[in-house]
N, C-alpha and C positions, 0 to 999 in steps of 0.2 A: 346178423340180424338185429345189431344192435339200433340199429335208425328205426327199424320198423316197432321194437319196443317203446322206444324212447317217443316216436310222433304219434303212433297208435292210429295210423291212417295208412292206407296202400291205395293208390290210384290203380285202379283197373281198366286197361285201355286197349282198344281193339284199333289196330293201325292198318290201314289199308295200303298207305303209301310209306316207304321209309322214308322219304323226303322230309315227311311230316314228324319224324322221330325226334330229333333235336330241337327243334321249335317247340314241341309239346313241352319236352322235359325242362326246357328253360322257362317256359311259362309257368309249368307247376313249381318251379325252384323259385320263381319270383313272388310265388303265393305263399311261398314258406315251405311247401310239402315235398320231400326228397326222396320219395319211394314209389316205384311205378312197378307194376306186375304187367308186361306186356302179352297178352294172350296170343296161343299159337292157333288162333282161328282164321288167319290170312296166312297169303303166301310169305308176305312185308314180315313177318314177325321176328324170324333171325337177324336179318337184315337191321330192323328198328333197334333190336338189342345192341348189335353191333356199333351202330352208329351212337346210339346213346352213352354206352361205356366209353366211345372214343372222346366223343364232344362235350358230355356234362359229366366228367369223372366224380364230380360231387354226388351224383344221383346214386342211389342203391337201385338197382335193377333185376327184377326176376322174370322167370317166363311162367305164363299160364296156361291152362288148359293142355298139361303135359300128359299127354295119354298113352304115350309108348316110349320104350329105351329110345328110339330112333329120335324123339322129340327131345328127350333128355341128353343125348347128345349133341342136337345141334343147337340147343339152348347152352351147355355148357362150351361149346367151340363159338360161340357168339359172346362169350362173356356174362351169361347170367350168373346172380350171386346166389339165387335159391330158386325152389322150382314148387311149383302149386298146382293140384290137380282136383278135379271135381270130385275124384274118389280114390280109393285105394286100390293100388296094383304093385304086387310084390317086385315083378320086373321092374318097374319103373324106380322102385325103391331102391334095388340093387345098383341100378345106374348111376341113380343119384348118390348112393355110398361109394361107388367107384370112383366118382368125380369128386368126392367131399363136399357135395353141395348140400345144404338142407334141402329138406322136401317135405311140403305142408300138404297132406293129402286131404280129400273131403271126407267128410261122413255127416251123416243125418240120424242115424239110430243107435242105440246103446250097444248093441251087437259090433257096430262096426268101430265104436271108440274102443271098447275090449280089444277088437282085433288090432287095431292101431297101437294102442299100449303094448300089447304081447309084441308086436316087432319094433318096440322102442321109439314109436313114432309118439311124441309128446305134444306137439303144436299143430293143431287141427283145425281144417277149414270147415266151418259149418256153412253148408251149401245145399241147396239154395236156402237161404237165411229165412225172407219172408214169406217165399210160398209154404216151408216147411213149418210154420208158425209163429216165426217173427222171435221177439225177444221172450215171450212166455215158454215157448218151446224150448228156447237156449237154455232159460233158468231151469227146466224141468229136466232137461238132459244133462245139465252139467252137475246138478244138485248130488246124484249118485257118486260122481268121481271127485267131490271135494277134496278128498284126502290122497288122490293122486296127483302127478305133476301135469296132467292134461290141461292145457290153455288152447284156446278158441282164437279162429280168426273169422269171424262171421262176413258171409259174403254174398250177394245176390239179392237184389232190390232194395238194398238199404240207400237211404236217402239222407239229404242235410237235415231232414224234420227228425228222422228216427235213429241219427247217429247218437246221439247224447243217450238214449237209452240203452244200446247196444253196449258203449264205452263202460256203461254204469254197473256192467255185470262183472263182479269180481273175477270170473274166469276167462274174461277177454283179453287178450294179450295186444290186439289190434283189431280194427274193422277194414273191409275191403269194399271200394264202391267205385262207380263210374260215372256218376253224375256230374264231379268237376272237370271230366274230359269224354263226353259223349261222343259217339262216332260221327255223329254229325257235326258237332263243335269243330272237331280235330279236321275233318274233311271242308269245313268252311274256313278253316285256320284263324278262328275265333281265339287267339291266344290272350287278348286282354280279358276276355271273358272268364276263360279257363283260370287265369291268375286270379280273378276276383273270386271266383269259386272255390280255388283251393284256398285262399285267404281266409275266408268263412268258415272253410273245415277247419282249418286249424286252429281258429279261436276256440271251438267246440273242444279239439284235441288237447 
């Protein structure tokens, strides 16, 4: 996870065609962004992860929307380097631990944060960030846990315009966003546009 903490930005991508995986990763890398979360929202996810790991080895690749131990196993077999989920599931956590993979569960309430910390999960996905109240909500949520090791990765609805405010929150380790590689841009093979958006985002980071 060193690259994630260093760059402080994760590209969250939905890939419908595995053939687009390597060109997408190359476009992001050209813009200076070397961390991608490939979401398990399509049948192409595992193969996309496998291809990026093989074709763009400098890219850090995580699996997102990991909802079940089966997803965790698929992601691990494909070469994913970390797992991200919209919520916290102890079976998925166990599957991640068994494979020595970092697991970033989703939280949006104090109770969920306490539960995650009790399970030794210290890196937490604040999701859905914008719909849950945005930066103001994250600040309020993080404040009671300032003396813990909890760190947050806000994701969901973040844009280039709101990214700086999220990164300014002391407890934020990194932010996740999809605007630099929206599904439509990937489908259109708009690689130069993706490179440009990634480069702009990295200036902020």
